N, C-alpha and C positions, 0 to 999 in steps of 0.2 A: 500448554502448547509444546509440541516436540519439534526440535530443530535438527536438521541433518546437514552436514557439510562434508564434502568430499575433497580429498587431496590426492593428486596423481603421483604415485611413487612406483618406480620399477615396473611399469606396465600394468600395475594394478590400481584399484581405487580404494583408498583408506577412507572410511566413512566415520565421521565424528557425530555422535548423537547425544542430545541432552537427556535422553531416556536412560537413566541409570549411569549417565556419564561414561558410557562404554564405547568401545571401538570394535569394529569387525571388518573383515576383508570381504568386499563385495566381489561377485564372480564376473562382473562385466569388465571388459578390457578398455584400455584408453581409447577414447574417440571424441571427436568434436561434437558438442551438444548445441552448437549454434543453430537457431531456427532458420530454415530456408525461406520462410514467408511470414509476413505479418499482414494477412488479408482478412479484414473483418467488415461486417455490415454496419456496426454502430461505433466503431473506433477507427481513428486514422493514426497510424504509427509512422513516425518519421525519425530521422537521425540528423538533427541540426548541427552537430559537431561530433568530433571523435569521442566515442564511448558514451555519448549522451543520447538518450532516446526520449522522444516526446510522444505521449499517448493522449490524443485529443478525443473527447466525447464528441461524436460527429453526427448528431441529429438536430442541427440548428433550427430546422423548420418546426420541430416539436419541442424546442427549448431543452434539447438533450434529455428528454424524459426517458426513464429507464424501462425499456420494453423487455419482452422475453429473451430476445437475442442478446441484449446487453448483459443480462445476468449470466448467460452462458459464456459470452465472449471475454468478459473482463478477466475471470480467473485463468482462462486459457492463455490470454495475452500475457498476464503476469508470470505464469509458469514458463512461457517461452523466454521472456526477458530474464527470468531467474537463471535459466539454463544457457542463455546466450553469453558466451565469455567475452564478447566484444562490447557488451553493455555493462556500464559501471554505475550509471545514475539514470533515473526515470523522472520526467516532468509530466504531470497530469494536468490537463487544461480542458476548457470547453470551447467548442466552436459557436459562433453566433453571438447573440446579445446576452446570454445567460450561461452560467456554469452548468446548472441543471435544475430542472423543475421537480426532480424527484421521480417517484413511481409513475409510470404511464398506466393510469387506471384503465383506460379503454382497452389497451392491448393485453393487460394482465388479467382481466376478469375471468377468462376461461381457465386460467391456471388454478384458480381457487375452487373450481367445481369439485364436488365431493361425490358425484355419482360414479358408478362403475363404468367400464368401457361400453357395456351393453345398455347403459341408461338406467340400470337398477339402482334403487336407493341403498346406500351403504349404512350399516349401523354405526354407532358413535365410535366404537373402538377402531373400526377400519377407516372411518373419516379422519380420526385423529392421527392414525399411523401415516396416512397419506399427507396430511397437513404438516406433520413433523418432518417428514422427508423433504418437503418443499421449503420449509423455513430454514432447515440446516443447510440446504443447498445454497440458498440466498445468503446466509451468513458467511459461507465459505467464499462467496464472490468478493467480499470486502476484506476478509481475513487474508486473501491472497496477496493483498498489498503489504501486509505485515510479513507474510511468509517469504516474499521475494527478498533475497539477500541484498539486493541493490537499494540504496536509499531512494525514497520516492518523495518528490516535492510536489505539493498541490498548489496550483496557481488559479485562484478563484476570483471571478469577476461577476458582478451583479448577483443574482439569486443563487443560493446554495440551500435547497429546500429538501426536507424529508430525508430520502436516501442519500442525498448529497452530503448531509452532515455525517451520516453513517460512514460514508466513503472517505471524507477528508480526515476524520479522526483516526483512520487506520493508516494515514500517511505519516511520514517522518518529519517533514517541514511544511509549513503552510504560510503562503503569502496571499494577500487579497488586494483589491482595488478599493478606493474610497466609497464607491457606490455598492460595494458588496454587502450582503446581509445573509444571515444564517437563521434557519427556521426549522425547529423540530416539530414537524407538522402532524405527526401521527395521531395525536389525540383528537384532532379535528376530523380524522377519518374513522374514529371509533376503535382504535387499537393502540396498544403500547408498542413503541419502537422496538423491533425485534431482530435487527441485523447489525447491531454494534454500538449505536449511540449511547444507550443507557449504561453500557459497560465501559466505553472508552472516554466519553466526554468528561465524566467526573475526574478521571485520572489526568486528562489533558489540562483542564483549567483549575482543578483543585479547590473548587468552591461549591460545596454541596447545595447550599441555599440557592445560588444562582442557577445551577443545573436544574434543580427542582422547579424553579420558577419558569425557566425556558421550556421544560418538558410539559408541565401541567397547563401552561397558558398557550403554548404554540406561538408566542409572540416573536417578532423579528429581533435578532441581535445584529445591530449595525456594525460596520467595520471598526469604528473607534472603540466600541465596547468590546468587540472580539479581540482587538489588540490589547486593550487594558487587561482583559481576563486571561490572556495568554493562549487563546485559541489560534491566533496567527502571530507570527513574529515580526512581520513587516507589512506596511500598508503603502500603496502606490497611487498616484493621481489617476492613472488610466491603465488599461490592459497592456498597451504596448510597452510602457515602462516596467510594468510588473513582469511581463514575459522576458524582457531583456535582462532584468535582474535575476530571475529564476534560472535562466539559461547560463548566465555568468557564474552563479553559485554552483550550478551543476558542473560546469567546466572545471571549476576549482576542485570540486570533490573528485571528478574523474581523473584529475592529474595526480591524486594521492595514491598510495599503495592500495590496490583492491583487497589485499589480505587484511590490511588494517581497517579499512572502511567497512567492508562487509562483516568482518569479525565484530567490529564495534556495534553495528546495527543488530546483529544476532543477540549480543549480550545486553544491549539496552532494552530490547523487547523482553528477553528472558528475565532480566532482573526486575522488571516492572511487576512481574507476577510471582516472584519467588523471594525468599528471605535473602538478606545480605550474605549469610553463610552459604546458602545454596548457590548464589550467584558467584561468589568467590571460588567455590569448589569447581563449578563448571568452567570458570575462566582459567583456572590452573590446568584443567584437563585440555582445554582448547589450546592454550599457548604453549604447552609442552611440545606441540607439533608446530604451531605457526611461528614461534620464535626461531625456528630453524629455516624459515623462508629467506630467499635471497633479498626480499624487499627490505628487511631490517638492515642488512649490510649496505645496500644501495642508499638508503635514506641517511644512515649514519655518515657515510663517506661524503654525500652531498652537503650535509650540514657542516662537517669539519672543513670541507674545501670552500665553504661559503659560496656555493654555486647559486647563480641568480635563477636559473631554470630548474624545475624539479626533475629528478631522475626519471628515466623511462622505465615503467614497470611492465612486466609481461602480463598478458591476460590470465585470469584465474579460472 
């Protein structure tokens, strides 16, 4: 995975990239990248507190099942949040009685058609090419949660089925309610999970035997087991208490230096997929710029002065 991060200097944009650990000057000039609108059909975006944005799966009458619009809208939303310098933390939740029932089979059936636009039957190579493009597009939907430089907290209640597991394993922090359950449902649909669960779940819980059992049987993993396995870090009696806690943690994160928090996320994800040596090399290249930020001095002065309130950090 390639990460890019920009730093505004002298009216130009310095772009730091993990590809070759290099630097280059981009030609675009300084400008605000804050999105003017978060208007979606399947998502409800709100700002419950300063620098904290909530993205709610918003098809409660369909148990937040993932239709065609959802697969297109989530990556667009996450890209907007990534670019919105007023956003520092994202909380993802689900409206209604369930986090998500996973793939909306009824609405998605037409997307898997392999005929040409004029109805002519395609040969296997052309069918495969079309299917590959579709799968990689849907993979990017959840990878957008990882690529967003802002920490993403998943707040899960009741069912988190199929694509829901793909989704939450791409988030940075996961909380759930006592009635929550997780189900890798794909084998019951006659396919292998193909948009992230098989790649991320083993890394999240670190127990290959348990992952294999969950994947091969499609059984439910209840909240207590998910907590014990490390899939979630906290379990709450009900949704209200979970959301209150998730938003409280989000506010705590939002009060920290965005340079430090966003840099930490980038490197945690990068180091997961690279050797220690590669991670340290990238970290050195990153911090040779970021240690020159005003945030370091503000934080140090606040600590030395033993201030009760955190310093105010500029948007990044």
